[in-house]
VOTI-679505 format. One record per residue: residue number from 1; x negated, z, y negated of N, C-alpha, C in turn; residue in one letter. Coordinates in Angstrom, 1 decimal. Last residue first. Example, Ala and Ser with C-alpha at 12.3 -4.5 7.8 and 13.67 -1.06 7.14 Angstrom:
BEGIN
seq->2	n.c1->-12.8	n.c3->7.1	n.c2->2.2	ca.c1->-13.7	ca.c3->7.1	ca.c2->1.1	c.c1->-12.9	c.c3->7.9	c.c2->0.0	type->S
seq->1	n.c1->-13.2	n.c3->7.8	n.c2->5.7	ca.c1->-12.3	ca.c3->7.8	ca.c2->4.5	c.c1->-13.2	c.c3->7.8	c.c2->3.3	type->A
This chain:
BEGIN
seq->59	n.c1->-165.6	n.c3->-35.8	n.c2->-26.3	ca.c1->-164.7	ca.c3->-34.5	ca.c2->-26.3	c.c1->-163.4	c.c3->-34.8	c.c2->-26.9	type->V
seq->58	n.c1->-167.0	n.c3->-38.1	n.c2->-26.8	ca.c1->-166.3	ca.c3->-37.9	ca.c2->-25.5	c.c1->-165.3	c.c3->-36.7	c.c2->-25.5	type->R
seq->57	n.c1->-168.0	n.c3->-37.7	n.c2->-29.3	ca.c1->-167.1	ca.c3->-38.8	ca.c2->-29.1	c.c1->-166.3	c.c3->-38.6	c.c2->-27.8	type->I
seq->56	n.c1->-169.9	n.c3->-35.7	n.c2->-28.8	ca.c1->-168.7	ca.c3->-35.4	ca.c2->-29.7	c.c1->-167.6	c.c3->-36.5	c.c2->-29.6	type->E
seq->55	n.c1->-171.7	n.c3->-37.0	n.c2->-27.2	ca.c1->-171.0	ca.c3->-35.9	ca.c2->-26.7	c.c1->-169.7	c.c3->-35.6	c.c2->-27.5	type->K
seq->54	n.c1->-172.8	n.c3->-38.8	n.c2->-29.1	ca.c1->-172.1	ca.c3->-39.3	ca.c2->-28.0	c.c1->-171.2	c.c3->-38.3	c.c2->-27.3	type->S
seq->53	n.c1->-174.0	n.c3->-37.0	n.c2->-30.9	ca.c1->-172.9	ca.c3->-37.8	ca.c2->-31.3	c.c1->-172.1	c.c3->-38.4	c.c2->-30.2	type->S
seq->52	n.c1->-176.1	n.c3->-36.1	n.c2->-29.2	ca.c1->-175.1	ca.c3->-35.1	ca.c2->-29.8	c.c1->-173.9	c.c3->-35.9	c.c2->-30.2	type->K
seq->51	n.c1->-177.5	n.c3->-38.4	n.c2->-28.7	ca.c1->-176.9	ca.c3->-37.7	ca.c2->-27.6	c.c1->-175.8	c.c3->-36.7	c.c2->-28.1	type->I
seq->50	n.c1->-178.4	n.c3->-39.0	n.c2->-31.3	ca.c1->-177.5	ca.c3->-40.0	ca.c2->-30.5	c.c1->-176.8	c.c3->-39.3	c.c2->-29.4	type->I
seq->49	n.c1->-180.0	n.c3->-36.8	n.c2->-31.8	ca.c1->-178.8	ca.c3->-37.1	ca.c2->-32.7	c.c1->-177.9	c.c3->-38.0	c.c2->-32.0	type->L
seq->48	n.c1->-181.9	n.c3->-37.2	n.c2->-29.8	ca.c1->-181.1	ca.c3->-36.0	ca.c2->-29.9	c.c1->-179.9	c.c3->-36.1	c.c2->-30.7	type->Q
seq->47	n.c1->-183.0	n.c3->-39.6	n.c2->-30.7	ca.c1->-182.3	ca.c3->-39.6	ca.c2->-29.4	c.c1->-181.4	c.c3->-38.3	c.c2->-29.4	type->C
seq->46	n.c1->-184.5	n.c3->-38.8	n.c2->-32.9	ca.c1->-183.4	ca.c3->-39.8	ca.c2->-33.1	c.c1->-182.4	c.c3->-39.7	c.c2->-31.8	type->E
seq->45	n.c1->-186.4	n.c3->-37.1	n.c2->-31.7	ca.c1->-185.4	ca.c3->-36.6	ca.c2->-32.7	c.c1->-184.2	c.c3->-37.5	c.c2->-32.9	type->N
seq->44	n.c1->-187.7	n.c3->-39.0	n.c2->-30.1	ca.c1->-187.0	ca.c3->-37.9	ca.c2->-29.5	c.c1->-186.0	c.c3->-37.3	c.c2->-30.5	type->E
seq->43	n.c1->-188.8	n.c3->-40.7	n.c2->-32.1	ca.c1->-187.9	ca.c3->-41.2	ca.c2->-31.1	c.c1->-187.1	c.c3->-40.1	c.c2->-30.4	type->A
seq->42	n.c1->-190.5	n.c3->-38.9	n.c2->-33.4	ca.c1->-189.4	ca.c3->-39.5	ca.c2->-34.1	c.c1->-188.4	c.c3->-40.1	c.c2->-33.2	type->D
seq->41	n.c1->-192.3	n.c3->-38.4	n.c2->-31.2	ca.c1->-191.5	ca.c3->-37.3	ca.c2->-31.8	c.c1->-190.3	c.c3->-37.8	c.c2->-32.6	type->M
seq->40	n.c1->-193.5	n.c3->-40.9	n.c2->-30.7	ca.c1->-192.6	ca.c3->-40.3	ca.c2->-29.7	c.c1->-191.7	c.c3->-39.2	c.c2->-30.3	type->A
seq->39	n.c1->-193.4	n.c3->-43.0	n.c2->-33.6	ca.c1->-194.0	ca.c3->-42.2	ca.c2->-32.6	c.c1->-193.0	c.c3->-41.5	c.c2->-31.7	type->N
seq->38	n.c1->-191.8	n.c3->-44.8	n.c2->-35.0	ca.c1->-193.3	ca.c3->-44.9	ca.c2->-35.2	c.c1->-194.1	c.c3->-44.0	c.c2->-34.2	type->K
seq->37	n.c1->-189.3	n.c3->-46.6	n.c2->-33.2	ca.c1->-189.8	ca.c3->-45.4	ca.c2->-33.9	c.c1->-191.3	c.c3->-45.5	c.c2->-34.0	type->A
seq->36	n.c1->-186.3	n.c3->-48.1	n.c2->-32.1	ca.c1->-187.6	ca.c3->-48.4	ca.c2->-32.8	c.c1->-188.1	c.c3->-47.1	c.c2->-33.5	type->M
seq->35	n.c1->-184.5	n.c3->-48.0	n.c2->-29.1	ca.c1->-184.8	ca.c3->-47.4	ca.c2->-30.4	c.c1->-186.2	c.c3->-47.9	c.c2->-30.9	type->I
seq->34	n.c1->-181.7	n.c3->-48.9	n.c2->-27.2	ca.c1->-183.1	ca.c3->-49.1	ca.c2->-27.5	c.c1->-183.4	c.c3->-48.7	c.c2->-28.9	type->T
seq->33	n.c1->-179.4	n.c3->-47.1	n.c2->-25.2	ca.c1->-179.8	ca.c3->-47.6	ca.c2->-26.5	c.c1->-181.3	c.c3->-47.8	c.c2->-26.5	type->R
seq->32	n.c1->-178.9	n.c3->-46.9	n.c2->-22.5	ca.c1->-177.8	ca.c3->-46.6	ca.c2->-23.5	c.c1->-178.1	c.c3->-47.2	c.c2->-24.8	type->F
seq->31	n.c1->-179.6	n.c3->-48.4	n.c2->-19.6	ca.c1->-180.1	ca.c3->-48.2	ca.c2->-20.9	c.c1->-178.9	c.c3->-48.0	c.c2->-21.9	type->V
seq->30	n.c1->-178.8	n.c3->-46.6	n.c2->-16.5	ca.c1->-178.6	ca.c3->-47.7	ca.c2->-17.5	c.c1->-179.1	c.c3->-47.4	c.c2->-18.9	type->S
seq->29	n.c1->-179.0	n.c3->-44.8	n.c2->-14.5	ca.c1->-180.2	ca.c3->-45.4	ca.c2->-14.9	c.c1->-180.0	c.c3->-46.6	c.c2->-15.8	type->L
seq->28	n.c1->-176.8	n.c3->-43.2	n.c2->-13.8	ca.c1->-176.8	ca.c3->-44.6	ca.c2->-13.3	c.c1->-178.0	c.c3->-45.4	c.c2->-13.8	type->N
seq->27	n.c1->-177.6	n.c3->-40.7	n.c2->-14.7	ca.c1->-176.7	ca.c3->-40.8	ca.c2->-13.6	c.c1->-176.7	c.c3->-42.2	c.c2->-13.0	type->D
seq->26	n.c1->-179.3	n.c3->-40.8	n.c2->-17.0	ca.c1->-179.9	ca.c3->-40.6	ca.c2->-15.7	c.c1->-178.9	c.c3->-40.8	c.c2->-14.5	type->K
seq->25	n.c1->-179.4	n.c3->-43.3	n.c2->-19.4	ca.c1->-178.5	ca.c3->-42.3	ca.c2->-18.8	c.c1->-179.0	c.c3->-42.1	c.c2->-17.3	type->Q
seq->24	n.c1->-182.0	n.c3->-43.6	n.c2->-21.7	ca.c1->-181.4	ca.c3->-44.0	ca.c2->-20.5	c.c1->-180.6	c.c3->-42.9	c.c2->-19.9	type->I
seq->23	n.c1->-183.3	n.c3->-45.1	n.c2->-24.5	ca.c1->-182.6	ca.c3->-43.9	ca.c2->-24.1	c.c1->-181.8	c.c3->-44.3	c.c2->-22.9	type->L
seq->22	n.c1->-186.5	n.c3->-46.5	n.c2->-25.0	ca.c1->-185.2	ca.c3->-46.6	ca.c2->-24.4	c.c1->-184.6	c.c3->-45.3	c.c2->-24.1	type->E
seq->21	n.c1->-188.5	n.c3->-47.6	n.c2->-27.7	ca.c1->-188.2	ca.c3->-46.6	ca.c2->-26.7	c.c1->-186.8	c.c3->-46.9	c.c2->-26.2	type->Y
seq->20	n.c1->-191.3	n.c3->-49.3	n.c2->-29.3	ca.c1->-189.9	ca.c3->-49.3	ca.c2->-28.7	c.c1->-189.7	c.c3->-48.3	c.c2->-27.7	type->K
seq->19	n.c1->-193.9	n.c3->-49.7	n.c2->-30.2	ca.c1->-193.0	ca.c3->-48.8	ca.c2->-30.9	c.c1->-191.5	c.c3->-48.8	c.c2->-30.5	type->D
seq->18	n.c1->-194.9	n.c3->-51.3	n.c2->-28.0	ca.c1->-194.7	ca.c3->-51.8	ca.c2->-29.3	c.c1->-193.7	c.c3->-51.0	c.c2->-30.2	type->D
seq->17	n.c1->-193.2	n.c3->-49.8	n.c2->-25.1	ca.c1->-194.3	ca.c3->-50.5	ca.c2->-25.8	c.c1->-193.9	c.c3->-51.0	c.c2->-27.2	type->G
seq->16	n.c1->-191.4	n.c3->-48.0	n.c2->-24.0	ca.c1->-191.6	ca.c3->-49.3	ca.c2->-23.4	c.c1->-192.6	c.c3->-50.2	c.c2->-24.0	type->I
seq->15	n.c1->-190.9	n.c3->-44.7	n.c2->-23.2	ca.c1->-191.6	ca.c3->-45.6	ca.c2->-24.1	c.c1->-191.8	c.c3->-46.9	c.c2->-23.4	type->Y
seq->14	n.c1->-187.8	n.c3->-43.2	n.c2->-22.6	ca.c1->-189.0	ca.c3->-43.9	ca.c2->-22.1	c.c1->-189.6	c.c3->-44.7	c.c2->-23.2	type->E
seq->13	n.c1->-185.9	n.c3->-40.4	n.c2->-22.0	ca.c1->-186.4	ca.c3->-41.2	ca.c2->-23.1	c.c1->-187.7	c.c3->-41.8	c.c2->-22.6	type->L
seq->12	n.c1->-183.0	n.c3->-39.7	n.c2->-20.1	ca.c1->-184.4	ca.c3->-40.0	ca.c2->-20.1	c.c1->-184.8	c.c3->-40.7	c.c2->-21.4	type->L
seq->11	n.c1->-180.3	n.c3->-37.3	n.c2->-19.5	ca.c1->-180.9	ca.c3->-38.5	ca.c2->-20.3	c.c1->-182.4	c.c3->-38.5	c.c2->-20.0	type->W
seq->10	n.c1->-179.2	n.c3->-35.0	n.c2->-18.7	ca.c1->-178.5	ca.c3->-36.2	ca.c2->-18.4	c.c1->-179.1	c.c3->-37.5	c.c2->-18.9	type->D
seq->9	n.c1->-181.1	n.c3->-33.0	n.c2->-19.4	ca.c1->-180.3	ca.c3->-32.9	ca.c2->-18.2	c.c1->-179.8	c.c3->-34.2	c.c2->-17.8	type->R
seq->8	n.c1->-184.0	n.c3->-34.9	n.c2->-20.6	ca.c1->-182.9	ca.c3->-33.9	ca.c2->-20.8	c.c1->-182.1	c.c3->-33.9	c.c2->-19.5	type->W
seq->7	n.c1->-187.3	n.c3->-35.7	n.c2->-21.1	ca.c1->-186.2	ca.c3->-35.7	ca.c2->-20.1	c.c1->-185.2	c.c3->-34.6	c.c2->-20.5	type->Q
seq->6	n.c1->-189.6	n.c3->-38.0	n.c2->-22.6	ca.c1->-188.9	ca.c3->-36.7	ca.c2->-22.6	c.c1->-187.7	c.c3->-36.9	c.c2->-21.6	type->H
seq->5	n.c1->-191.1	n.c3->-40.2	n.c2->-21.8	ca.c1->-191.6	ca.c3->-39.3	ca.c2->-22.9	c.c1->-190.9	c.c3->-38.0	c.c2->-22.9	type->I
seq->4	n.c1->-192.3	n.c3->-42.1	n.c2->-19.2	ca.c1->-191.2	ca.c3->-41.2	ca.c2->-19.6	c.c1->-191.8	c.c3->-40.3	c.c2->-20.7	type->T
seq->3	n.c1->-193.4	n.c3->-45.4	n.c2->-19.8	ca.c1->-193.7	ca.c3->-44.1	ca.c2->-19.4	c.c1->-192.6	c.c3->-43.2	c.c2->-19.9	type->R
seq->2	n.c1->-194.5	n.c3->-48.8	n.c2->-19.2	ca.c1->-193.4	ca.c3->-47.8	ca.c2->-19.4	c.c1->-193.9	c.c3->-46.4	c.c2->-19.0	type->R
seq->1	n.c1->-196.2	n.c3->-51.2	n.c2->-20.4	ca.c1->-196.5	ca.c3->-50.0	ca.c2->-19.8	c.c1->-195.4	c.c3->-49.0	c.c2->-20.1	type->M
């Protein structure tokens, strides 16, 4: 049962089941990273850190 948990400008966070979440790039809908988290808030916080670090790498 997939469902979108959060949406940023360039990213989607989707719950895919069994405490697993996927961080997806919106431009091409590819999975950037799969995350294990105990709840949606933890997954969102972890994704924000991942997004921030990926932006720093590109700059």
